[in-house]
C-alpha positions as CSV (number, residue, x, y, z in Angstrom):
1,M,-6.8,87.7,-16.6
2,S,-6.7,87.7,-20.5
3,N,-10.3,86.0,-20.8
4,S,-13.6,87.8,-19.9
5,T,-15.6,85.1,-19.8
6,A,-15.3,81.4,-20.3
7,T,-18.0,78.7,-21.0
8,A,-17.2,74.9,-20.4
9,S,-19.5,71.8,-21.2
10,A,-18.9,68.9,-19.5
11,A,-20.8,65.4,-19.2
12,A,-22.1,63.2,-16.6
13,N,-20.8,59.9,-15.9
14,I,-21.9,56.6,-14.6
15,A,-19.6,54.1,-12.3
16,L,-19.6,50.6,-13.1
17,V,-17.4,49.9,-10.7
18,K,-18.3,52.6,-7.8
19,Y,-16.9,54.4,-5.0
20,W,-18.8,54.7,-1.9
21,G,-17.5,56.3,1.0
22,K,-14.6,58.9,1.8
23,A,-11.2,58.3,3.0
24,S,-11.3,62.1,3.7
25,I,-14.3,64.2,4.1
26,E,-12.0,67.3,4.7
27,N,-10.6,67.0,1.1
28,N,-13.1,64.8,-0.5
29,Q,-10.9,62.0,-1.0
30,P,-13.0,58.5,-2.1
31,A,-12.3,55.4,-0.1
32,T,-11.8,53.5,-3.3
33,G,-11.2,53.6,-7.0
34,S,-14.0,53.7,-9.6
35,V,-14.4,52.7,-13.3
36,S,-16.9,55.2,-15.2
37,L,-18.5,55.8,-18.5
38,G,-19.0,59.2,-19.9
39,L,-22.8,60.2,-21.0
40,E,-22.4,62.3,-24.3
41,G,-25.8,63.7,-23.8
42,L,-26.3,64.2,-20.4
43,R,-24.5,67.9,-20.1
44,T,-23.9,70.6,-17.8
45,T,-22.5,73.8,-19.5
46,T,-21.2,76.6,-17.1
47,T,-19.9,80.0,-18.1
48,L,-18.1,82.1,-15.5
49,E,-17.4,86.2,-15.9
50,Y,-16.1,88.7,-13.6
51,A,-18.4,90.0,-11.1
52,T,-18.2,93.4,-9.6
53,G,-19.1,93.1,-6.2
54,D,-17.7,91.3,-2.9
55,H,-19.7,88.0,-3.4
56,D,-20.2,85.6,-6.4
57,T,-23.6,85.9,-8.0
58,F,-25.6,83.4,-9.9
59,D,-27.9,83.5,-12.8
60,T,-29.6,80.1,-12.5
61,E,-32.2,78.3,-10.6
62,L,-29.5,76.5,-8.3
63,D,-31.2,76.0,-4.8
64,D,-29.8,77.7,-1.6
65,K,-27.9,74.4,-0.9
66,A,-26.3,74.2,-4.5
67,R,-25.3,77.7,-4.5
68,K,-23.2,77.5,-1.5
69,R,-21.7,74.2,-2.4
70,A,-20.5,76.1,-5.5
71,A,-19.4,79.1,-3.7
72,S,-17.5,77.2,-1.2
73,F,-16.0,75.3,-3.8
74,L,-14.8,78.5,-5.5
75,D,-13.5,80.1,-2.4
76,L,-11.4,77.1,-2.0
77,V,-9.9,77.0,-5.6
78,R,-9.4,80.6,-5.2
79,Q,-7.5,80.2,-2.3
80,K,-5.2,77.6,-3.9
81,Y,-4.5,79.8,-6.8
82,R,-4.2,83.2,-4.9
83,I,-7.0,84.6,-6.9
84,T,-9.4,87.0,-5.4
85,Q,-11.7,87.9,-8.5
86,R,-15.5,87.2,-7.3
87,L,-17.4,85.5,-10.5
88,H,-20.7,85.5,-12.1
89,I,-22.0,82.2,-12.7
90,T,-24.4,80.8,-15.1
91,T,-25.2,77.1,-15.3
92,A,-27.7,74.9,-16.7
93,N,-28.1,71.0,-17.1
94,N,-30.1,69.1,-20.2
95,F,-31.4,66.5,-17.6
96,P,-33.0,66.6,-14.2
97,T,-30.7,67.7,-10.8
98,G,-29.7,66.2,-8.0
99,T,-31.9,63.0,-8.9
100,G,-28.8,60.5,-9.4
101,L,-27.8,61.0,-12.8
102,A,-24.6,62.8,-11.5
103,S,-25.3,66.5,-12.0
104,S,-22.5,67.2,-9.5
105,A,-20.2,65.3,-11.6
106,S,-20.7,67.2,-14.6
107,G,-21.3,70.6,-12.9
108,F,-18.2,70.6,-10.6
109,A,-16.2,69.4,-13.8
110,A,-17.7,72.3,-15.9
111,L,-17.0,74.9,-13.4
112,S,-13.2,73.5,-13.2
113,L,-12.7,73.4,-16.6
114,A,-14.1,76.8,-16.8
115,F,-12.1,78.7,-14.0
116,N,-9.1,77.1,-15.4
117,A,-9.8,78.9,-18.7
118,L,-11.1,82.0,-17.6
119,F,-8.0,82.5,-15.1
120,S,-5.6,80.7,-18.1
121,L,-4.2,78.6,-15.4
122,N,-3.0,76.3,-18.0
123,L,-3.8,73.3,-15.5
124,S,-2.8,69.5,-16.7
125,K,-5.7,67.0,-16.7
126,T,-4.4,65.5,-13.7
127,A,-4.6,68.9,-11.7
128,L,-7.9,69.3,-13.5
129,S,-9.3,66.3,-11.9
130,Q,-7.9,67.1,-8.6
131,M,-9.7,70.5,-8.7
132,A,-13.1,69.1,-9.8
133,R,-12.9,66.3,-6.9
134,L,-12.7,68.8,-4.5
135,G,-16.2,69.7,-5.3
136,S,-17.5,66.2,-6.2
137,G,-15.7,63.1,-5.9
138,S,-17.2,61.8,-9.4
139,A,-16.0,65.3,-11.3
140,A,-12.9,64.1,-11.2
141,R,-13.9,61.7,-13.7
142,S,-15.8,64.1,-15.9
143,V,-12.9,66.0,-16.9
144,Y,-12.1,63.1,-19.4
145,G,-14.8,61.5,-22.1
146,G,-14.8,57.8,-22.6
147,I,-13.9,54.8,-20.2
148,V,-12.4,56.5,-17.0
149,E,-10.7,55.4,-13.8
150,L,-10.6,57.2,-10.9
151,I,-7.3,56.5,-8.6
152,P,-7.5,56.9,-4.8
153,S,-4.5,58.6,-3.3
154,D,-3.6,61.3,-0.9
155,D,-4.6,63.5,-3.8
156,A,-7.0,61.3,-5.9
157,Y,-7.5,61.9,-9.6
158,A,-8.7,60.3,-12.6
159,I,-7.1,59.1,-15.9
160,P,-8.8,57.6,-19.0
161,I,-8.5,54.1,-19.9
162,A,-10.3,53.4,-23.4
163,T,-12.2,56.0,-25.7
164,A,-15.8,55.5,-27.0
165,E,-14.3,54.8,-30.6
166,E,-12.3,51.7,-29.2
167,W,-15.4,50.1,-27.9
168,P,-18.7,51.7,-28.7
169,L,-21.5,51.4,-26.3
170,D,-25.1,52.7,-25.5
171,V,-26.5,53.9,-22.3
172,I,-30.2,54.3,-21.7
173,V,-31.4,56.0,-19.0
174,A,-34.6,55.0,-17.3
175,V,-36.0,58.1,-15.1
176,T,-38.1,56.4,-12.5
177,E,-38.3,59.3,-10.2
178,E,-37.5,63.3,-11.2
179,R,-38.1,64.4,-7.7
180,P,-34.6,65.5,-6.2
181,K,-33.2,62.8,-3.6
182,A,-34.2,62.8,0.3
183,I,-30.5,62.6,1.4
184,G,-27.6,63.7,-0.8
185,S,-24.6,61.3,-2.0
186,T,-22.2,62.8,0.7
187,D,-24.6,62.3,3.8
188,A,-25.5,59.2,2.4
189,M,-22.1,58.1,2.1
190,I,-21.2,59.3,5.5
191,Q,-24.3,57.8,7.2
192,T,-23.4,54.3,5.3
193,A,-19.9,54.1,6.3
194,S,-20.5,54.8,10.2
195,T,-23.6,52.4,10.5
196,S,-24.0,49.6,7.9
197,P,-22.4,46.1,9.2
198,F,-21.7,45.4,5.9
199,Y,-19.5,48.5,5.0
200,Q,-16.2,46.9,5.6
201,S,-17.0,44.0,3.4
202,W,-17.7,46.3,0.7
203,L,-14.2,48.2,1.0
204,S,-12.3,44.6,1.1
205,S,-14.0,43.3,-2.0
206,H,-13.6,46.2,-3.9
207,A,-10.1,45.8,-5.8
208,D,-11.1,42.5,-7.1
209,D,-13.9,44.5,-8.9
210,M,-11.7,46.8,-10.1
211,T,-9.2,44.5,-11.7
212,S,-12.2,42.4,-13.0
213,A,-13.7,45.3,-14.5
214,K,-10.9,46.9,-16.2
215,Q,-9.6,43.3,-17.7
216,A,-13.0,43.0,-19.4
217,I,-12.7,46.7,-20.8
218,A,-9.0,45.7,-21.8
219,E,-10.5,42.5,-23.9
220,K,-13.8,44.2,-24.6
221,D,-15.3,41.2,-22.5
222,F,-19.4,42.7,-22.4
223,R,-20.3,39.4,-20.0
224,R,-17.9,39.8,-17.6
225,L,-18.3,43.7,-17.4
226,A,-22.0,43.0,-17.2
227,D,-21.6,40.4,-14.2
228,T,-19.1,42.8,-12.4
229,S,-21.2,45.8,-12.8
230,E,-24.2,44.6,-11.5
231,H,-22.5,42.7,-8.6
232,N,-20.6,46.0,-7.3
233,C,-24.0,48.1,-7.7
234,L,-26.0,45.7,-5.9
235,K,-23.2,45.3,-3.1
236,M,-23.2,49.5,-3.0
237,H,-27.0,49.5,-2.4
238,A,-26.5,46.6,0.1
239,T,-24.7,48.7,2.3
240,M,-27.0,51.9,1.8
241,I,-29.9,49.5,2.5
242,T,-28.4,48.2,5.8
243,S,-27.7,51.6,7.1
244,E,-29.3,53.1,10.0
245,P,-31.8,54.6,9.3
246,P,-31.9,52.7,6.0
247,I,-31.1,54.6,3.1
248,I,-33.5,53.1,0.0
249,Y,-33.4,55.1,-3.1
250,W,-35.1,52.6,-5.7
251,Q,-38.7,52.8,-6.6
252,P,-41.1,49.6,-7.7
253,A,-40.3,50.8,-11.2
254,T,-36.3,50.5,-10.5
255,V,-36.5,47.1,-9.5
256,E,-38.9,46.2,-12.4
257,I,-36.4,47.2,-14.8
258,M,-33.7,45.5,-13.0
259,H,-35.1,42.4,-13.1
260,E,-36.4,43.0,-16.9
261,V,-32.7,43.5,-17.9
262,R,-31.4,40.5,-16.4
263,A,-34.0,38.3,-18.4
264,L,-33.1,40.4,-21.5
265,R,-29.4,39.3,-20.7
266,S,-30.0,35.5,-20.0
267,S,-32.0,35.7,-23.5
268,G,-28.9,36.9,-25.4
269,T,-29.4,40.7,-25.4
270,P,-26.1,42.2,-24.5
271,A,-27.4,44.4,-21.8
272,F,-26.3,45.3,-17.9
273,F,-27.7,47.6,-15.4
274,T,-26.2,50.1,-12.9
275,I,-27.7,52.1,-10.5
276,D,-26.0,55.3,-8.6
277,A,-27.3,57.0,-5.5
278,G,-30.8,57.3,-6.8
279,A,-33.6,55.7,-8.3
280,Q,-32.7,56.1,-11.9
281,V,-31.4,52.9,-14.0
282,K,-28.7,53.0,-16.1
283,I,-28.9,50.3,-19.1
284,V,-25.4,49.8,-20.8
285,C,-26.0,47.8,-23.9
286,L,-24.1,47.3,-27.5
287,P,-25.7,49.3,-29.9
288,S,-27.5,46.5,-31.8
289,A,-29.6,46.1,-28.4
290,T,-30.7,49.7,-28.2
291,D,-33.9,49.6,-30.0
292,T,-35.0,46.1,-28.4
293,I,-34.4,47.5,-25.1
294,R,-36.3,50.7,-25.6
295,Q,-39.2,48.6,-27.0
296,Q,-39.2,46.3,-23.5
297,L,-39.4,49.4,-21.4
298,K,-42.8,50.4,-22.5
299,A,-44.6,48.3,-20.7
300,I,-42.7,49.4,-17.2
301,T,-45.6,50.8,-15.1
302,G,-43.8,54.2,-13.3
303,L,-41.2,54.8,-15.7
304,K,-41.2,58.7,-16.5
305,R,-39.1,58.9,-19.4
306,V,-36.4,57.5,-20.9
307,I,-32.7,59.3,-22.4
308,V,-31.1,57.4,-24.6
309,T,-27.2,58.3,-25.2
310,R,-24.0,56.7,-26.0
311,L,-20.8,56.4,-24.3
312,G,-18.3,60.0,-25.1
313,G,-18.6,62.9,-23.0
314,S,-15.6,64.7,-23.8
315,P,-15.9,68.0,-22.6
316,S,-15.4,71.8,-24.7
317,V,-14.2,75.1,-23.0
318,T,-14.9,78.4,-25.1
319,T,-13.3,81.9,-24.1
320,S,-13.9,85.2,-25.1
């Protein structure tokens, strides 16, 4: 144990082609691949220190469920790497937690990066991605910045496929609900997979969406990426809406923003929406369109606030 503390910062990400459903709940294996954008300005910062007692301790406002989830994850990785040391965890997000803004992705990525640094494990990025995935499937992508692909396998992991410098994009997060979700993503995935009549169609059509999105990214074809991403998003939410009981995260403002973004694109503004498991709308656009979109959003009733960020999200780690 050469370090006494380790601090990691990791960014949330939004999936343009999403995974929804688990191939294995026990090992948190995704049922499909995914492609995501790292969000430079939405970050979790986590510091790990040695604890003196028999339990992990937290200096944070996490609720009991989140603390148990983090502690279970730490027990799992300690067992894997034959470490017994208990830890004191300080963690904070600079954005709303548990509202569909991928706080679990940034949170478990930051926790994995800090754990690796504190115990000088010197893990490869692939191994770090696999570690983070044990906490949250989308966290596998947040150990990288830029545009990232999650590859499903018996031990799924993510790889970077493009940098922010290669294709600068802005992301406008339209927050329509700041309260925590009524049902978390994992429980929602299980319910959807077991009850939606459209779930198998979602799985069978997914490979085509992955191919289309990756080709659009390689060619910087914004319109094709827009069409593919919006269609994939709506298919995912269709499976949730048709589960029993239905899972409907959207607020009225969510739907209004979707219509506004589609109207803007029809009139020539390079923008498209995507929505993860929550009510928030993420609008991906070329930087030249950001101000126009912000002005249009001001008229939306029920919009709580707007966060403007950009593609990026490379993690950082410091030790002492």
